[in-house]
BAFI-349177 format. One record per residue (C-alpha): x negated, y, z negated; residue in three letters; residue number from 1. Coordinates in steps of 0.05 Angstrom, whole numbers, plus 32768, in hexadecimal, padded with zeros to 4 digits. Layout:
    u    v    w marlum pakol
    X    Y    Z    ALA   NUM
...
! end
This chain:
    u    v    w marlum pakol
 82A7 81DD 805E    MET     1
 82BE 8214 802E    TYR     2
 829D 81ED 7FF6    SER     3
 825B 81EA 801B    ILE     4
 825F 8235 8026    ILE     5
 826E 8240 7FDD    GLN     6
 8232 8217 7FC8    SER     7
 8204 8242 7FF3    SER     8
 821B 8281 7FCF    PHE     9
 8216 825E 7F8C    ASP    10
 81CD 8253 7F9D    GLU    11
 81C7 829F 7FA7    ARG    12
 81C2 829F 7FF2    ALA    13
 81CF 82E5 800C    PRO    14
 81F6 82CA 8047    GLY    15
 8208 828D 8070    VAL    16
 81FC 827F 80BA    LYS    17
 822A 8249 80D7    MET    18
 820A 8222 8111    PHE    19
 8233 8202 8149    ILE    20
 8204 81D7 8173    LEU    21
 8207 81D5 81BF    LYS    22
 8241 81AC 81D8    LYS    23
 822D 8174 8208    PRO    24
 8242 817E 8250    THR    25
 8269 813D 824F    LYS    26
 828E 8135 820D    LEU    27
 82C8 8107 8205    ASP    28
 8305 811C 81DC    TRP    29
 82F3 80ED 81A3    GLU    30
 82B0 8110 8198    HIS    31
 82C9 8156 81A7    GLY    32
 82F4 8164 816B    TYR    33
 82BA 817F 8140    LEU    34
 82AD 81B7 8172    PHE    35
 82F7 81C7 8176    GLN    36
 82FD 81C7 812B    ALA    37
 82C0 81F4 8122    ALA    38
 82E2 8228 814D    GLY    39
 8322 8220 8124    LYS    40
 82F8 8229 80E5    LEU    41
 82E8 8271 80F7    GLN    42
 8332 827F 80FF    GLU    43
 8342 825D 80BC    ASP    44
 830D 8285 8099    MET    45
 832B 82C6 80B2    GLY    46
 836F 82B1 8098    LYS    47
 8352 829C 8055    ALA    48
 8332 82E0 804D    PHE    49
 8370 8307 8060    LYS    50
 839A 82DB 8031    SER    51
 8368 82E7 7FF8    LYS    52
 835A 829D 7FF0    LYS    53
 831F 826E 7FE3    HIS    54
 82E5 8274 7FF0    PRO    55
 82E9 82C0 7FF6    PHE    56
 8315 82CF 7FBA    TYR    57
 831C 82B3 7F74    VAL    58
 8359 82CA 7F4B    ASP    59
 8364 8302 7F7D    GLY    60
 831C 831B 7F74    LYS    61
 82EE 8320 7FB0    LEU    62
 82B1 82F3 7FA4    VAL    63
 8296 82E9 7FEC    LEU    64
 828E 831D 8022    ASP    65
 82AE 8304 8063    TYR    66
 8276 8325 808B    LYS    67
 8241 82FD 8066    SER    68
 8255 82BE 808D    ILE    69
 8243 82BF 80D7    THR    70
 8243 828C 810F    PHE    71
 8211 8279 8145    ALA    72
 8223 8249 817D    SER    73
 8202 8225 81B7    GLN    74
 81C7 8212 818A    ILE    75
 819E 81DB 81AC    SER    76
 8187 819F 8184    LEU    77
 8140 81AA 819D    ASN    78
 813E 81F0 8180    SER    79
 8165 81E1 8141    LEU    80
 8128 81E0 8113    GLY    81
 810F 8223 812C    LYS    82
 8154 8242 8128    GLU    83
 815E 822A 80E0    ILE    84
 811A 8245 80CC    SER    85
 8129 8288 80ED    LYS    86
 816E 8291 80CF    HIS    87
 815A 827B 8089    THR    88
 811D 82A9 8085    ALA    89
 8144 82DD 805E    ASP    90
 815E 82A5 802F    ARG    91
 81A0 829E 8053    ARG    92
 81BC 8258 8056    ALA    93
 81C9 8234 8097    VAL    94
 8204 8204 809C    ILE    95
 820C 81D5 80D7    ILE    96
 8256 81DC 80E8    ALA    97
 8259 81AF 8126    ALA    98
 822C 8182 8150    CYS    99
 8234 8147 817F    ASP   100
 8241 8108 8157    VAL   101
 8207 80E7 817C    LYS   102
 81D8 811C 8160    GLU   103
 81E9 8113 8117    VAL   104
 81A9 80ED 8104    LEU   105
 817C 8120 8127    GLU   106
 81A0 815A 8106    VAL   107
 8198 8138 80C3    LYS   108
 814D 8130 80CE    LYS   109
 8145 8179 80E0    VAL   110
 816D 8190 80A4    VAL   111
 8146 8164 8074    ARG   112
 8103 8179 8091    GLU   113
 8115 81C3 8087    HIS   114
 812C 81B8 8040    ASN   115
 80EE 818F 802D    SER   116
 80BC 81C2 8047    ASN   117
 809C 81DA 8007    LYS   118
 807D 8217 802A    GLU   119
 80C4 8232 8035    ARG   120
 80DC 8227 7FED    HIS   121
 80EF 8269 7FCF    GLY   122
 80E7 8290 8010    SER   123
 811B 826D 803C    HIS   124
 8163 8258 8033    GLY   125
 817C 8211 8037    ARG   126
 819B 81EB 8071    ALA   127
 81DA 81C3 8064    LYS   128
 8200 818F 808E    PHE   129
 8234 815C 8079    ALA   130
 8246 8123 80A8    PHE   131
 8288 80FE 80AA    MET   132
 828F 80C2 80D9    PRO   133
 82C5 80BD 810D    LEU   134
 8303 8096 80FB    PHE   135
 8306 8068 8138    LYS   136
 8341 8041 811E    ASP   137
 8376 805A 80EE    ASP   138
 836E 809B 80CA    LEU   139
 8367 8098 807E    PRO   140
 83AB 808F 805F    GLN   141
 83C5 80A7 801C    ARG   142
 83CC 8071 7FE9    GLU   143
 8411 8064 7FCC    GLY   144
 8401 806D 7F83    GLU   145
 83DB 809B 7F54    GLY   146
 83B4 80D9 7F65    VAL   147
 839E 80BC 7FA8    LYS   148
 83E4 80C5 7FC5    ARG   149
 83DB 8111 7FC9    PHE   150
 83BF 812B 800A    LYS   151
 838B 8157 7FE7    TRP   152
 8368 811A 7FCB    TYR   153
 8348 8101 800B    SER   154
 832A 8146 8017    PHE   155
 8313 814A 7FCF    TYR   156
 82F1 8106 7FD5    ARG   157
 82CE 811B 8015    PHE   158
 82B7 815C 7FF5    SER   159
 8291 8134 7FC1    VAL   160
 8274 8105 7FF5    MET   161
 825D 8140 801F    ALA   162
 823B 8160 7FE3    LYS   163
 8217 811E 7FD5    MET   164
 81FB 8121 801C    GLN   165
 81E6 8169 8015    ILE   166
 81C3 815C 7FD3    ALA   167
 819A 8124 7FF3    VAL   168
 818B 8150 802F    ASP   169
 816F 8183 7FFF    GLU   170
 8140 8150 7FDF    GLY   171
 8168 8132 7FA6    ALA   172
 8152 80EC 7F91    THR   173
 8189 80E2 7F5F    GLY   174
 81D2 80FA 7F5A    LEU   175
 81FB 8109 7F1C    LYS   176
 8245 8113 7F2A    LEU   177
 8261 813B 7EF0    LEU   178
 82A8 8144 7ED7    GLY   179
 82BF 8176 7EA2    ILE   180
 82EC 8152 7E71    GLN   181
 8333 816C 7E78    PRO   182
 836C 816F 7E47    ASP   183
 839A 8133 7E4B    VAL   184
 83D2 8161 7E66    SER   185
 83A9 8171 7EA5    ASN   186
 83C5 8136 7ECC    ASP   187
 83A1 813D 7F0F    MET   188
 835D 814D 7EF1    THR   189
 8364 8112 7EC2    VAL   190
 8372 80E3 7EFC    LEU   191
 8345 80FE 7F34    GLU   192
 8303 80EC 7F12    TYR   193
 8310 80A1 7F08    PRO   194
 832F 809D 7F4D    ALA   195
 82F1 80BC 7F6B    LEU   196
 82C4 808D 7F44    GLU   197
 82EC 8051 7F5C    GLU   198
 82E7 8066 7FA5    ASP   199
 829D 8075 7FA2    LEU   200
 828D 8033 7F82    ASN   201
 82B8 800F 7FB5    LYS   202
 8295 8034 7FEE    ALA   203
 8250 8022 7FD3    ARG   204
 8264 7FDA 7FC9    ARG   205
 8280 7FD4 800F    ASN   206
 824A 7FFF 802F    GLU   207
 827D 802F 804C    THR   208
 8279 807B 8052    TYR   209
 8251 809D 8035    PRO   210
 8225 8060 8025    PHE   211
 8217 8052 806E    ILE   212
 81DD 8056 809E    ALA   213
 81DD 8081 80DC    VAL   214
 81AF 8061 8110    ASP   215
 818F 8038 80D8    ASP   216
 8182 8075 80AD    GLU   217
 81A8 8078 806B    LYS   218
 81D5 80B5 8065    LEU   219
 81C5 80BA 801A    LEU   220
 817E 809E 801E    LEU   221
 8169 8084 7FD9    ASP   222
 819B 80AB 7FB0    ALA   223
 81D2 8077 7FB4    GLU   224
 81CB 8065 7F6A    GLU   225
 81F4 80A1 7F54    PHE   226
 820F 80A8 7F0E    THR   227
 824F 80C8 7EF5    MET   228
 825F 80E8 7EB2    GLU   229
 8295 8112 7E91    ARG   230
 8280 8145 7E5D    ILE   231
 82A3 817C 7E36    ARG   232
 829E 81C3 7E51    LEU   233
 8279 81DA 7E13    GLU   234
 8243 81A5 7E20    ASP   235
 8236 81C3 7E65    LEU   236
 8227 8208 7E49    ARG   237
 81DF 8217 7E35    PRO   238
 81D4 821A 7DE9    LYS   239
 81A0 824B 7DD0    GLY   240
 815A 8239 7DE4    GLY   241
 8169 81EF 7DEE    ALA   242
 8164 81CF 7E32    SER   243
 81A9 81CF 7E52    SER   244
 81CF 8194 7E6E    TYR   245
 81C2 81AC 7EB5    LEU   246
 8178 81B7 7EA6    ASP   247
 8171 8170 7E8A    GLN   248
 8196 8150 7EC4    ASN   249
 8173 8174 7EFD    THR   250
 812D 815F 7EEA    ASN   251
 8105 8133 7F1A    ASP   252
 812B 8148 7F59    MET   253
 816F 8133 7F3E    ASN   254
 81AE 8158 7F52    ALA   255
 81EE 8165 7F2C    VAL   256
 8231 816B 7F51    ILE   257
 826C 8183 7F27    ILE   258
 82A6 815C 7F43    VAL   259
 82E0 8166 7F13    SER   260
 82FB 819E 7EE7    ALA   261
 833C 81C2 7ED9    THR   262
 8345 8208 7EF5    ASP   263
 8333 8229 7EB3    ALA   264
 82F6 81FC 7EA6    ASP   265
 82E1 8204 7EEE    GLY   266
 82DB 824F 7EE7    LYS   267
 82AF 8247 7EAA    GLU   268
 8285 8211 7ECB    ALA   269
 827B 823E 7F08    ALA   270
 825D 8273 7ED9    LYS   271
 822D 823F 7EBD    VAL   272
 8218 822A 7F03    VAL   273
 820D 8272 7F18    THR   274
 81E1 8280 7EDB    GLU   275
 81BB 823F 7EE7    PHE   276
 81A9 8254 7F2E    HIS   277
 8194 8299 7F16    LYS   278
 8163 8278 7EE7    ARG   279
 8146 8246 7F17    HIS   280
 814A 826F 7F57    ARG   281
 8161 8236 7F82    GLY   282
 812C 8204 7F6D    THR   283
 815E 81D3 7F4E    ARG   284
 819E 81B6 7F68    GLN   285
 81E2 81C0 7F47    VAL   286
 8220 81C2 7F72    MET   287
 826A 81CB 7F69    ARG   288
 829F 81B6 7F9A    ALA   289
 82E3 81D1 7F88    TRP   290
 831A 8201 7F9A    ALA   291
 8352 8217 7F6C    THR   292
 8392 81EF 7F64    ALA   293
 83B6 8225 7F8A    GLY   294
 8389 8219 7FC6    ASP   295
 838E 81CE 7FC4    GLU   296
 83D3 81B8 7FAE    TYR   297
 83FA 81BE 7FEF    ASP   298
 8422 8180 7FDD    ASP   299
 8428 8189 7F92    TRP   300
 845E 81B3 7F73    GLY   301
 8462 81D2 7F2F    GLY   302
 8445 820D 7F0A    ASP   303
 83FC 821A 7F1C    HIS   304
 83ED 822B 7ED4    GLY   305
 8402 81E7 7EBD    SER   306
 83E0 81C0 7EF5    GLN   307
 8397 81AB 7EF6    PRO   308
 8364 81BA 7F2B    ASN   309
 835D 818A 7F66    ALA   310
 8313 8193 7F71    LEU   311
 82F7 8192 7FB7    GLY   312
 8305 81BC 7FF4    TRP   313
 8338 81B3 802B    VAL   314
 8306 819F 8060    PHE   315
 8328 81C0 809A    ARG   316
 82F0 81AE 80CA    LEU   317
 8307 8166 80C6    LEU   318
 8352 816C 80BF    ARG   319
 8363 813A 80F5    LEU   320
! end
């Protein structure tokens, strides 16, 4: 959720409104956790701000105003479209923080309709919503070997899958997942990219999340043929008057999602993304989905300066 908030501000939104849809009168425990977690999210955000952590602080420097993120609850599905239009009229972003699992498809339709309305482009902010299915059987387990054994990895992986959804919801017809080539000494960053690629290819092959259909509607529509690439940081930066890497790869409604970088490279990449959005004023899609190693490595010891960045956010909304 923090990563989605971060992307909204990357796109130069002046603020974010978090929507919690109306809770059904009869809601079993299995379907109620999203609403409980959305309430907990507000508490977690307050703690993150007071502790000077992501997404509000970077290297001890305030980058997001706590008061720029507000919540609205008891939003009915029938009025969702009107509420999104109203709250994005000043170019703020709306993020759906919780809804009934049975309403996911309808929420997706409303979000996509808002984002595809050309009359609102440039005047209204975007709507964002990332769905994760319920785990009806066993919860995802850490694997015994490699980078996947660390608990941050499953949250990192979902952060990428969530951004893939959001890109499609905002009109992307193609997805480029981009990694910044690390030094060989950056162990986790070296390993996370191929691990992610392996998991995404496996999910696509087996038609598991996020390559699934919700009530016969594909979660990723026609953008399932994603591509992945690693490049050097210097190749990401614009060069003189030449068309930049991001310019070239966001033509024809394509989106770029930066999914892997060390802490140091991530800071530089963030600057490139910010400048890109300044130039294009939100008309093209480039996203990043990371926090610093200090935010992510709860189960990894060692000196932060020597450790790489585990990209992706700790998705507290779905910490089951």
